[in-house]
C-alpha positions in Angstrom: 192.2 92.8 235.7 192.9 92.6 231.7 191.0 89.9 229.9 191.8 87.6 227.1 191.0 89.3 223.7 187.9 88.0 222.3 188.8 88.9 218.9 192.1 87.3 219.2 190.6 84.1 220.9 188.3 83.9 217.8 191.0 84.1 215.2 193.2 81.5 217.0 190.4 79.0 216.4 189.5 80.0 213.1 186.4 81.6 213.9 185.1 85.0 212.2 184.6 88.3 214.0 182.0 90.8 213.2 182.1 94.7 214.6 180.3 98.0 214.6 181.8 101.2 213.3 181.0 104.4 215.0 181.4 107.8 212.9 179.1 110.1 214.8 181.1 110.6 218.2 178.2 109.2 219.8 178.4 107.1 223.3 175.0 106.1 222.6 176.1 104.8 219.5 179.1 102.8 220.9 177.0 101.7 223.3 174.0 100.1 221.3 176.3 98.5 218.9 177.8 96.9 221.7 174.6 95.8 223.3 173.5 94.5 219.8 176.2 91.8 220.2 179.0 92.6 218.0 182.3 91.0 219.3 184.3 94.6 218.7 183.1 98.7 217.9 185.5 100.6 216.3 186.0 104.3 217.2 186.7 105.9 214.1 189.4 108.8 214.7 190.9 109.0 211.3 187.5 110.4 209.7 185.7 112.4 212.8 186.1 115.0 215.0 185.8 112.8 218.3 187.9 114.0 221.2 190.0 112.3 223.2 187.9 112.4 226.1 184.3 111.3 223.8 186.5 108.5 223.0 187.3 107.3 226.1 183.6 107.3 227.5 182.7 105.4 224.1 185.2 102.9 225.7 183.7 102.4 228.6 180.3 101.8 226.9 181.8 99.3 224.4 183.4 97.7 227.8 180.2 97.4 229.5 178.2 95.5 227.3 181.6 93.3 227.2 182.5 93.9 223.5 185.9 94.9 222.8 187.0 99.1 221.9 189.0 99.3 219.1 190.3 102.7 217.4 190.9 103.4 213.9 193.8 106.1 214.1 193.7 109.1 212.2 197.7 108.2 211.5 200.3 106.8 211.9 201.9 108.3 214.9 203.3 107.9 218.7 201.2 110.3 220.4 198.3 109.6 218.3 198.4 106.0 219.4 199.7 105.8 222.6 196.6 108.3 224.0 194.2 105.9 222.5 196.0 102.8 224.3 196.1 104.8 227.8 192.7 105.5 227.8 191.9 102.0 227.1 191.8 100.5 223.2 192.3 97.3 223.2 193.0 97.0 219.5 194.2 99.8 217.0 193.4 99.6 213.3 195.8 101.5 210.9 194.8 103.4 208.0 197.1 103.5 204.8 199.5 101.3 204.9 201.8 100.9 202.0 205.0 99.3 203.7 206.5 97.0 205.9 208.3 100.1 207.5 204.9 101.5 208.5 204.0 98.6 209.9 206.9 98.6 212.4 206.4 102.2 213.4 203.1 101.3 214.2 204.1 98.4 216.3 206.6 100.0 218.0 204.1 102.7 219.3 201.6 100.0 220.4 203.5 97.7 222.1 205.9 97.3 225.0 209.5 96.8 225.1 211.2 94.3 223.7 208.6 94.3 221.0 207.8 97.9 220.5 208.7 101.0 222.6 205.9 102.3 224.1 206.3 104.5 227.1 205.2 103.5 230.6 202.3 105.4 232.5 199.7 104.7 234.8 196.5 105.8 232.8 193.2 104.5 232.5 194.0 101.0 230.8 196.3 100.0 233.9 193.1 100.8 236.4 195.0 104.3 236.9 198.3 102.0 239.0 195.8 99.4 240.7 196.9 96.8 238.1 199.7 98.1 236.2 202.1 95.1 236.5 199.4 92.8 235.1 198.8 95.1 232.0 202.3 96.0 231.2 202.8 92.0 231.4 199.8 90.7 229.3 199.1 94.2 226.9 201.3 93.4 224.1 199.9 89.7 223.6 196.1 90.9 224.3 196.3 94.1 221.9 194.9 93.2 218.6 196.6 95.1 215.3 195.1 95.3 212.0 196.3 97.0 209.1 194.8 98.6 206.4 195.0 98.0 202.8 193.6 100.8 200.7 195.8 101.6 198.0 197.2 100.0 195.0 200.6 100.5 196.0 200.2 98.7 199.3 199.2 95.6 196.3 202.1 96.2 194.6 204.4 95.6 197.4 201.8 92.8 199.0 204.4 90.3 199.6 207.0 92.2 202.0 203.9 93.7 203.8 202.1 90.3 204.5 205.6 89.1 205.7 205.7 90.9 208.5 204.7 88.6 211.9 203.3 91.3 213.9 199.7 92.0 212.5 196.8 90.2 213.3 195.1 90.5 210.4 194.3 93.0 207.3 191.0 95.3 206.7 190.3 95.9 203.4 189.3 99.9 202.7 187.0 99.4 199.8 186.4 103.0 198.8 189.9 104.3 199.4 191.3 101.2 197.5 189.1 101.8 194.6 190.0 105.2 194.8 193.4 104.7 194.6 192.9 102.7 190.9 191.0 105.4 189.5 187.4 103.4 189.5 186.1 105.3 193.1 183.0 102.9 194.3 183.3 100.5 191.1 183.2 97.6 193.6 181.7 95.3 190.4 184.8 96.8 188.1 186.1 93.5 187.1 189.8 95.4 187.7 188.6 95.7 191.2 187.4 92.1 192.0 190.7 91.0 190.6 192.5 92.7 193.0 190.3 91.9 196.4 190.9 88.5 194.6 194.7 88.9 195.0 194.9 90.0 197.9 192.8 87.2 199.4 195.1 84.8 197.8 198.1 86.3 199.2 196.8 86.7 202.6 196.2 82.8 202.5 199.8 82.1 201.5 200.9 84.3 204.5 198.3 82.6 207.0 196.8 86.3 207.6 193.5 86.9 208.8 191.1 88.4 205.8 189.2 91.4 206.9 186.9 93.8 205.0 184.5 97.1 205.7 181.2 96.5 204.2 180.0 100.1 204.7 176.2 99.1 203.4 176.0 95.7 204.9 172.6 93.2 204.3 172.9 89.7 205.4 173.3 87.9 202.2 176.4 90.6 201.9 177.7 89.4 205.0 177.5 86.1 204.8 178.9 85.9 201.1 181.9 87.3 202.9 181.8 84.7 205.8 181.8 81.8 203.1 184.4 83.8 201.1 186.6 83.0 204.3 186.8 86.6 205.6 187.4 86.5 209.5 187.3 90.3 210.3 183.8 91.9 208.9 182.8 95.8 210.1 179.6 96.0 209.7 178.2 99.2 208.4 178.7 102.3 209.8 176.3 104.3 212.9 175.3 107.3 210.8 174.6 105.1 207.3 172.0 103.0 209.9 170.3 106.1 211.0 170.3 107.7 207.6 168.9 104.8 205.5 166.5 103.6 207.9 165.2 107.3 208.4 164.9 107.6 204.3 163.0 104.5 204.5 160.3 106.4 206.2 160.8 109.8 205.0 160.3 109.1 201.6 156.7 108.8 202.5 156.3 112.3 203.0 157.3 112.9 199.2 
């Protein structure tokens, strides 16, 4: 009952993967993004007030349309990670990684022994025990792990961080990264552009899949990222999609 992870399969074949991002706590938004055709949909548990119960229903909705349910956790914590893994997350995105040791810590919570220290149980991810043995045997290989590079301190220690063999991709958090450089939101700033290019160069050097979250996407922007070699791209946020489309028409009232 545990199928190959779509995103991991694409990455093995050097193919890019596009995903949606849900901030609204809405099961319907998660379902719509999966239905639209994204490979994966990320539930943002860091900057929303989503409950574990709502996240469970979001995961069900995402699975219904064949997409991979990912969670951006709120912090690198054993209980936090374990709960989302147990309800069926197929990928974990760890925010604000600044060191090699922080990656080690996250992996120890995500993976079963001998690769980590995840505790055994028979929750939803195991079919409530119906296929627990199959899950225990395959979960380590089918769980996607991405770390977020969103602080200049991580860039300063990039060689050590990128030397870790346990991560499947990195995801640039542009706003936090630019903020840590004292140029918040200035994505055209030469200093920011050079930093992105440096991270990308290092990702190629260490054979790490490069990813980015483009919160205001356009077809042109996403195609540019694909052409630049990004393979793991988050396209927008459900709340911004609604807001921006609504404002487009609401301005007619003025």
